[in-house]
C-alpha positions as CSV (number, residue, x, y, z in Angstrom):
1,M,227.7,-33.1,338.6
2,P,226.1,-30.7,341.2
3,G,227.0,-28.0,338.7
4,L,225.1,-29.8,336.0
5,V,222.1,-30.4,338.1
6,S,222.0,-26.8,339.1
7,C,222.3,-25.8,335.5
8,L,219.4,-28.1,334.5
9,T,217.1,-26.9,337.5
10,V,217.8,-23.2,336.4
11,R,217.1,-24.1,332.8
12,R,213.7,-25.8,334.0
13,Y,212.6,-22.7,335.9
14,L,213.8,-20.4,333.2
15,T,211.5,-22.4,330.7
16,L,208.6,-22.3,333.1
17,F,208.6,-18.4,333.6
18,T,209.5,-17.5,330.0
19,G,206.5,-19.9,328.9
20,V,204.2,-18.0,331.3
21,L,205.3,-14.7,329.7
22,E,204.7,-16.0,326.2
23,C,201.2,-17.3,327.0
24,L,200.5,-14.1,328.9
25,C,201.5,-11.7,326.1
26,F,200.7,-13.8,322.9
27,A,198.7,-17.0,323.3
28,G,195.1,-15.6,323.8
29,T,195.2,-12.0,322.8
30,V,192.3,-12.6,320.5
31,F,190.1,-13.0,323.5
32,G,190.5,-9.2,324.3
33,W,188.5,-8.5,321.1
34,A,186.1,-6.1,322.8
35,S,189.0,-3.5,323.6
36,L,190.3,-3.7,319.9
37,V,186.9,-3.3,318.6
38,F,186.7,0.0,320.6
39,V,189.7,1.2,318.6
40,L,188.6,-0.3,315.3
41,K,185.2,1.5,315.5
42,T,186.9,5.0,316.0
43,K,189.1,4.3,312.9
44,G,186.0,3.5,310.8
45,Y,186.4,-0.1,310.2
46,F,183.2,-1.7,308.6
47,S,181.7,1.9,308.9
48,S,180.1,1.3,305.5
49,Q,177.8,-1.1,307.2
50,C,176.1,1.8,309.2
51,T,173.0,3.3,307.8
52,N,170.7,6.2,308.6
53,T,167.4,5.3,309.9
54,T,164.4,7.1,311.3
55,G,164.1,7.1,315.1
56,V,161.7,8.3,317.5
57,N,159.9,11.7,316.7
58,S,161.2,11.3,313.0
59,T,164.8,12.1,314.0
60,Q,167.7,10.6,311.9
61,V,169.8,8.1,314.0
62,L,172.8,6.1,312.7
63,D,172.2,2.3,312.7
64,C,175.4,0.5,313.1
65,S,173.9,-3.0,314.1
66,E,175.3,-4.6,310.9
67,Q,178.7,-3.0,311.8
68,D,178.5,-4.9,315.1
69,E,177.5,-8.1,313.3
70,Q,180.6,-7.8,311.2
71,F,182.9,-7.4,314.3
72,S,181.1,-10.4,316.1
73,L,181.6,-12.5,312.9
74,V,185.5,-11.9,312.9
75,F,185.6,-13.0,316.6
76,T,183.3,-16.0,316.0
77,I,185.4,-17.4,313.1
78,A,188.6,-16.8,315.0
79,A,187.3,-18.4,318.2
80,F,185.9,-21.2,316.2
81,L,189.2,-21.9,314.4
82,Y,191.1,-21.4,317.7
83,N,189.4,-24.6,319.0
84,F,188.5,-26.6,316.0
85,L,192.0,-26.6,314.5
86,T,193.3,-28.0,317.7
87,L,193.0,-31.4,316.4
88,P,195.2,-31.1,313.2
89,N,197.6,-29.1,315.7
90,G,197.6,-32.0,318.0
91,F,198.7,-34.4,315.3
92,L,201.2,-31.8,314.1
93,F,202.7,-31.7,317.6
94,D,202.6,-35.4,318.2
95,H,204.1,-36.5,314.8
96,F,206.7,-33.7,314.1
97,G,207.6,-32.5,317.7
98,T,208.0,-29.2,319.4
99,T,210.2,-27.3,317.1
100,V,208.2,-27.9,314.0
101,A,204.9,-27.1,315.8
102,R,206.3,-23.8,317.1
103,L,208.0,-22.7,314.0
104,F,204.5,-23.2,312.3
105,G,202.7,-21.3,315.2
106,I,205.2,-18.4,315.0
107,F,204.7,-18.0,311.2
108,L,200.9,-17.9,311.6
109,Y,201.0,-15.4,314.5
110,T,203.5,-13.1,312.8
111,T,201.4,-13.1,309.6
112,G,198.3,-12.3,311.6
113,T,199.8,-9.4,313.3
114,L,201.3,-8.0,310.1
115,M,198.0,-8.1,308.4
116,V,196.3,-6.2,311.3
117,A,199.1,-3.6,311.2
118,F,198.6,-2.8,307.5
119,S,194.9,-3.1,307.4
120,T,192.9,0.0,306.9
121,E,189.2,1.1,306.8
122,A,189.1,0.1,303.1
123,L,190.7,-3.2,303.9
124,S,188.5,-4.0,306.9
125,N,188.0,-7.6,305.6
126,L,191.6,-8.3,306.3
127,L,190.6,-8.7,310.0
128,F,189.0,-12.1,309.2
129,P,192.1,-13.9,308.1
130,A,194.3,-11.9,310.5
131,L,192.5,-12.5,313.8
132,S,192.2,-16.2,312.7
133,L,195.9,-16.6,312.3
134,M,196.6,-15.0,315.4
135,A,194.2,-17.3,317.3
136,E,195.8,-20.2,315.5
137,G,199.4,-19.3,316.4
138,G,198.5,-18.5,319.8
139,R,196.9,-22.1,320.2
140,L,200.2,-23.6,319.2
141,F,201.9,-21.6,321.8
142,L,199.7,-23.0,324.4
143,L,199.9,-26.5,323.1
144,T,203.7,-26.8,322.9
145,N,204.0,-25.0,326.4
146,M,201.5,-27.4,328.5
147,Q,204.3,-30.1,328.3
148,V,206.4,-28.1,330.6
149,G,204.2,-29.3,333.5
150,N,206.0,-32.7,333.0
151,L,209.1,-31.2,334.2
152,F,207.6,-30.6,337.7
153,G,206.2,-34.0,338.7
154,S,203.7,-33.7,341.5
155,H,203.0,-30.0,340.5
156,R,202.0,-31.0,336.9
157,S,198.4,-29.8,337.2
158,T,199.4,-26.5,338.9
159,V,201.9,-25.7,336.0
160,I,199.4,-26.6,333.2
161,T,196.6,-24.4,334.9
162,L,199.1,-21.7,335.4
163,Y,199.7,-21.6,331.6
164,I,196.0,-21.8,330.7
165,G,195.3,-19.0,333.2
166,A,198.1,-16.9,331.5
167,V,196.4,-17.5,328.0
168,G,193.1,-16.0,329.6
169,S,195.1,-13.1,330.9
170,S,196.7,-12.3,327.6
171,S,193.4,-10.9,326.3
172,A,194.5,-7.8,328.5
173,I,197.2,-7.1,325.8
174,F,194.4,-5.6,323.5
175,L,193.6,-3.3,326.4
176,L,197.3,-2.1,326.6
177,L,197.0,-1.5,322.9
178,Q,193.8,0.7,323.3
179,L,195.4,2.7,326.1
180,L,198.4,3.2,323.8
181,Y,196.2,4.1,321.0
182,E,194.4,6.8,323.2
183,A,197.8,8.0,324.3
184,G,199.0,8.7,320.6
185,I,200.6,5.4,319.6
186,S,199.3,4.1,316.3
187,L,197.9,0.6,315.8
188,L,200.3,0.2,313.0
189,S,203.3,0.6,315.5
190,S,201.8,-1.6,318.2
191,F,201.2,-4.5,315.9
192,L,204.6,-4.2,314.2
193,F,206.0,-4.6,317.7
194,L,204.0,-7.7,318.2
195,S,205.5,-9.1,315.0
196,A,209.0,-8.3,316.1
197,C,208.5,-10.2,319.2
198,S,208.7,-13.3,317.0
199,I,212.5,-13.2,317.8
200,I,211.7,-14.1,321.4
201,H,209.5,-17.0,320.4
202,L,212.3,-18.4,318.2
203,L,214.9,-18.1,320.8
204,R,212.6,-19.9,323.1
205,T,212.0,-22.7,320.6
206,F,215.7,-23.4,320.0
207,F,217.2,-23.0,323.5
208,L,214.5,-23.5,326.1
209,L,212.4,-26.2,324.5
210,P,213.0,-29.9,323.4
211,R,213.0,-30.7,319.7
212,D,210.5,-33.5,320.3
213,Q,208.5,-33.8,323.4
214,I,209.0,-33.8,327.3
215,P,208.2,-37.4,328.4
216,Y,206.0,-38.2,331.5
217,P,206.9,-39.7,333.9
218,M,210.3,-38.0,333.2
219,P,213.5,-39.9,333.8
220,D,216.3,-38.6,336.2
221,D,218.8,-37.9,333.5
222,Y,216.5,-36.3,330.9
223,T,217.9,-33.2,329.2
224,Y,216.5,-30.9,326.5
225,G,217.5,-27.9,324.6
226,I,220.0,-27.1,321.7
227,T,223.0,-28.0,323.8
228,C,221.6,-30.9,325.9
229,G,221.1,-33.6,323.4
230,K,217.9,-35.2,322.2
231,S,214.9,-35.9,324.1
232,K,214.4,-39.5,325.3
233,T,211.2,-41.5,324.7
234,L,210.0,-43.9,327.4
235,S,208.7,-47.3,327.0
236,L,206.7,-49.0,329.8
237,E,209.9,-51.1,330.6
238,Q,211.8,-47.7,331.1
239,I,209.1,-46.5,333.3
240,T,209.3,-49.5,335.6
241,G,213.1,-49.0,335.7
242,N,212.6,-45.7,337.3
243,A,213.0,-45.8,340.9
244,Q,210.8,-42.8,341.5
245,V,207.7,-44.6,340.0
246,T,205.9,-47.1,342.2
247,T,204.6,-50.6,341.3
248,E,201.0,-49.2,341.8
249,E,201.6,-46.4,339.3
250,V,203.0,-48.8,336.7
251,E,200.1,-50.9,337.0
252,D,197.9,-47.8,336.5
253,I,199.8,-46.8,333.3
254,A,199.4,-50.4,331.9
255,V,195.7,-50.4,332.4
256,K,195.2,-46.9,330.9
257,Q,197.3,-47.9,328.0
258,E,195.0,-50.8,327.3
259,K,192.2,-48.5,325.8
260,S,192.4,-47.9,322.2
261,F,191.7,-44.5,320.7
262,R,188.2,-45.7,319.4
263,E,187.3,-47.1,323.0
264,C,188.1,-43.7,324.5
265,L,185.9,-41.9,321.9
266,M,183.0,-44.2,322.6
267,S,183.3,-43.9,326.4
268,R,180.6,-42.1,328.5
269,F,183.3,-40.0,330.0
270,F,184.4,-38.6,326.6
271,M,180.9,-37.7,325.5
272,L,179.8,-36.1,328.6
273,H,183.2,-34.3,328.9
274,V,182.5,-32.7,325.4
275,L,179.2,-31.7,326.4
276,W,180.4,-30.2,329.5
277,L,183.1,-28.0,327.8
278,S,180.8,-27.1,324.9
279,V,177.8,-25.6,326.8
280,M,180.0,-23.6,329.0
281,Q,182.4,-22.3,326.3
282,L,179.4,-21.3,324.2
283,R,178.3,-19.1,327.3
284,H,181.5,-17.5,327.4
285,L,182.0,-16.8,323.8
286,F,178.6,-15.3,323.5
287,F,179.3,-13.1,326.4
288,I,182.7,-11.8,324.9
289,G,181.3,-11.4,321.4
290,T,178.3,-9.3,322.5
291,L,180.0,-7.4,325.4
292,N,180.4,-4.3,323.4
293,P,176.7,-3.9,322.1
294,M,175.7,-5.1,325.5
295,L,177.5,-2.2,327.1
296,Q,176.4,0.2,324.4
297,R,172.7,-0.7,325.3
298,L,173.2,-0.5,329.1
299,T,175.1,2.9,329.0
300,A,172.6,4.4,326.4
301,G,175.8,4.7,324.0
302,E,177.8,6.9,326.4
303,P,181.4,6.5,324.8
304,S,183.3,7.3,328.1
305,L,181.1,4.9,330.1
306,V,181.5,2.1,327.6
307,S,185.2,2.7,327.5
308,Q,185.3,2.4,331.3
309,Y,183.6,-0.9,331.4
310,I,185.6,-2.3,328.7
311,N,188.9,-1.4,330.5
312,A,187.5,-2.8,333.6
313,F,186.7,-6.2,331.7
314,A,190.1,-6.2,330.2
315,I,191.9,-5.5,333.5
316,T,190.1,-8.3,335.3
317,Q,191.4,-10.6,332.4
318,L,194.9,-10.1,333.9
319,C,193.7,-12.0,337.0
320,G,193.3,-15.1,335.0
321,V,197.0,-16.0,335.6
322,L,196.3,-15.7,339.3
323,C,193.1,-17.6,339.5
324,A,194.0,-20.6,337.2
325,P,196.6,-22.0,339.7
326,W,194.2,-22.3,342.3
327,N,192.4,-25.0,340.2
328,G,195.6,-26.9,339.9
329,L,196.7,-26.6,343.5
330,I,193.2,-28.1,344.5
331,M,193.7,-31.0,342.2
332,D,197.3,-31.8,343.3
333,R,196.4,-31.4,346.9
334,L,193.6,-34.0,346.6
335,K,195.9,-36.3,344.6
336,G,198.6,-36.1,347.3
337,K,196.2,-37.6,350.1
338,P,197.0,-41.2,351.0
339,R,195.2,-43.9,349.1
340,A,192.6,-46.1,350.6
341,P,193.6,-49.9,350.5
342,G,193.4,-51.1,346.9
343,E,192.6,-47.7,345.5
344,S,194.5,-47.0,342.2
345,E,196.2,-43.9,341.2
346,Q,193.7,-43.2,338.5
347,E,190.7,-43.4,340.9
348,V,192.4,-40.7,343.1
349,D,193.0,-38.6,340.1
350,L,189.4,-38.9,339.0
351,R,188.1,-37.9,342.4
352,A,190.5,-34.9,342.4
353,T,189.1,-33.8,339.0
354,M,185.3,-34.5,340.0
355,L,185.5,-31.5,342.4
356,S,187.2,-29.4,339.9
357,L,184.5,-30.3,337.2
358,F,181.7,-29.4,339.8
359,L,183.2,-26.0,340.9
360,T,183.5,-25.0,337.3
361,V,179.9,-25.6,336.5
362,L,178.8,-23.8,339.7
363,Q,180.9,-20.9,338.8
364,C,179.6,-20.7,335.2
365,L,175.9,-20.7,336.6
366,V,176.7,-17.8,339.0
367,F,178.4,-16.0,335.9
368,S,175.7,-16.6,333.6
369,I,173.0,-15.3,335.8
370,C,174.8,-12.2,336.7
371,A,175.5,-11.6,332.9
372,S,171.7,-12.0,332.2
373,L,170.7,-9.3,334.5
374,P,170.5,-5.9,332.9
375,N,172.2,-4.0,335.6
376,L,175.3,-1.9,334.7
377,P,177.3,-1.8,338.1
378,L,176.6,-5.8,338.5
379,Q,178.8,-6.3,335.4
380,Y,182.0,-5.5,337.5
381,F,181.2,-8.7,339.5
382,T,180.2,-10.5,336.1
383,F,183.6,-9.8,334.9
384,V,185.2,-11.3,337.9
385,M,183.3,-14.4,337.7
386,Q,183.9,-14.7,334.0
387,V,187.7,-14.8,334.2
388,L,187.6,-17.1,337.2
389,N,185.3,-19.6,335.4
390,Q,187.1,-19.4,332.3
391,S,190.4,-20.1,334.1
392,F,188.9,-23.2,335.8
393,L,187.1,-24.3,332.6
394,Y,190.2,-24.8,330.4
395,G,192.5,-26.0,333.3
396,S,189.9,-28.7,334.3
397,N,189.5,-29.7,330.6
398,A,193.2,-30.5,330.1
399,A,193.7,-32.0,333.6
400,F,190.6,-34.3,333.1
401,I,191.7,-35.7,329.8
402,S,195.2,-36.4,331.2
403,V,194.1,-38.6,333.9
404,A,190.9,-40.2,332.4
405,F,192.5,-41.5,329.3
406,P,195.8,-43.0,328.2
407,S,198.6,-40.4,327.9
408,C,199.3,-41.8,324.3
409,H,196.0,-40.3,323.2
410,F,196.2,-37.1,325.1
411,G,197.1,-34.8,322.1
412,K,194.3,-36.4,319.7
413,L,191.7,-36.4,322.3
414,Y,192.4,-33.0,323.5
415,G,192.4,-31.7,320.0
416,L,189.2,-33.6,319.2
417,V,187.4,-32.2,322.3
418,M,188.3,-28.7,321.4
419,S,187.3,-29.2,317.8
420,L,184.0,-30.6,318.7
421,S,183.3,-27.9,321.1
422,A,184.3,-25.2,318.6
423,V,181.7,-26.7,316.2
424,F,179.1,-26.3,319.0
425,S,180.3,-22.8,319.6
426,L,179.1,-21.7,316.1
427,L,175.7,-21.4,317.7
428,Q,176.8,-18.1,319.1
429,Y,176.5,-16.4,315.8
430,P,172.8,-17.3,315.2
431,C,172.2,-16.4,318.8
432,F,173.8,-12.9,318.1
433,A,171.5,-12.8,314.9
434,L,168.5,-13.5,316.9
435,V,169.4,-10.8,319.4
436,N,170.0,-8.2,316.6
437,G,166.9,-9.2,314.7
438,P,163.5,-10.6,316.4
439,L,164.8,-9.4,319.9
440,D,165.5,-5.9,318.8
441,G,169.1,-5.9,320.6
442,N,167.8,-7.2,323.9
443,P,169.8,-10.4,324.8
444,L,167.7,-11.3,327.9
445,Y,165.9,-14.3,326.4
446,V,169.1,-15.6,324.8
447,N,170.9,-15.2,328.0
448,I,168.1,-17.1,329.9
449,G,168.3,-19.9,327.5
450,L,172.2,-20.2,327.6
451,T,171.9,-20.3,331.6
452,L,169.4,-23.2,331.4
453,L,171.6,-25.1,328.8
454,S,174.7,-24.6,331.2
455,L,172.8,-26.7,333.7
456,L,173.4,-29.8,331.6
457,A,177.1,-29.5,332.4
458,F,176.3,-30.8,336.0
459,I,175.8,-34.2,334.5
460,H,179.6,-34.7,333.9
461,P,180.8,-34.3,337.6
462,L,177.7,-36.4,338.6
463,S,178.8,-39.1,336.3
464,V,182.3,-39.1,337.5
465,F,181.2,-39.2,341.2
466,L,178.9,-42.3,340.7
467,H,181.7,-43.9,338.8
468,C,184.1,-43.4,341.7
469,R,181.3,-44.5,344.3
470,S,180.9,-47.6,342.1
471,L,184.6,-48.4,342.2
472,A,184.8,-47.8,346.0
473,S,181.7,-50.2,346.4
474,Q,183.6,-52.9,344.4
475,R,186.8,-52.4,346.4
476,A,184.8,-52.8,349.6
477,I,183.0,-56.0,348.5
478,S,186.4,-57.5,347.4
479,T,188.1,-56.6,350.7
480,S,185.2,-58.0,352.8
481,S,185.3,-61.3,350.8
């Protein structure tokens, strides 16, 4: 028996660390788009969109604004589908389990990498389906890995945010491809290697992940993997029989499960959470999508300087895997504090997420202000704030949904929140068109508008705070009577 327990412990940590590597190297590579664009421009992708125009003193200059617009559109569509298709992906995961969802994700990701590998200047339009397929495959990698947090009980939030941080850091993979390209390694070879890594994804699918899903709370005798039998599903009666779950926790679970999916959708928390995520996600996506032309403008088109700042941005993305767990640690630490008399576990969880929600908006405000200022050296600090805020944003999103709503609706609600925020994020393309058109390439006024829009996100943590204070007041009145 001790040998079996040790084997299961090793398997859990092996699942955890290989999952981090999978998310770090594959799940969010599309968000390193700025580095890949730098390579694609040198190879002449969409170069037919560049036109000769008359500049100052009647000199002929090459206008490539339409080329930039095409690259922005590729990223906009991929980012939109990355979030919008989370809802059908959630249903796929909930109804067919981990294995089916991952096999589908591996197929999408591999197809996308192969399309980029065999694309050429004449086949530039292949980038549209290729990046979208890579984005969607990466989303399924993240979705199937987040459940690993259920294996670690009280550290669940930390594990979830660790994975989300790894996804943010995976954008640095395109920086690595850029450096390899500059060292003489072709784009074809790099993307063929990414395609071959599908073997690793398949091995994890069959040996280190369950066929169905990892339950939460997890029973003591739960096993998973190809040699460990089938996953066990839990009823409320089974949960109450688990000695590690207290009576208060069982009551919290029962209360949360009473809410229907429709009631969750119509709740104030859900609507404000969608607003909270949407406005900040739009700010991030607009920044990433316009990073290359923005640096072109601030550096007066100096290629070496643009490359230097794009590399710096990509390197800071690596720090996402280090920043994100701090969000989870903060929430887990607050959840671990002793409860007040009569205080429910859900109320403790909500208070923990309230601080996380507030810090995320505050970070976004600082990041947005710095991104709006046309100062080149300041962009180093902007890059740091962007990766920190992005890590907190998506970690807080998943954590809030998991504690504010019934666990049986998590996949659907998480998918719907991401889908609705994706629809909202489509505003980035008209914003980009506005910058390229009437604003003559100067994004200052759009940046100011997005900064003011981000202030709306403060409504959500304020609402959670007022809700928790109301519950505390009701508890004090009932205790005094």
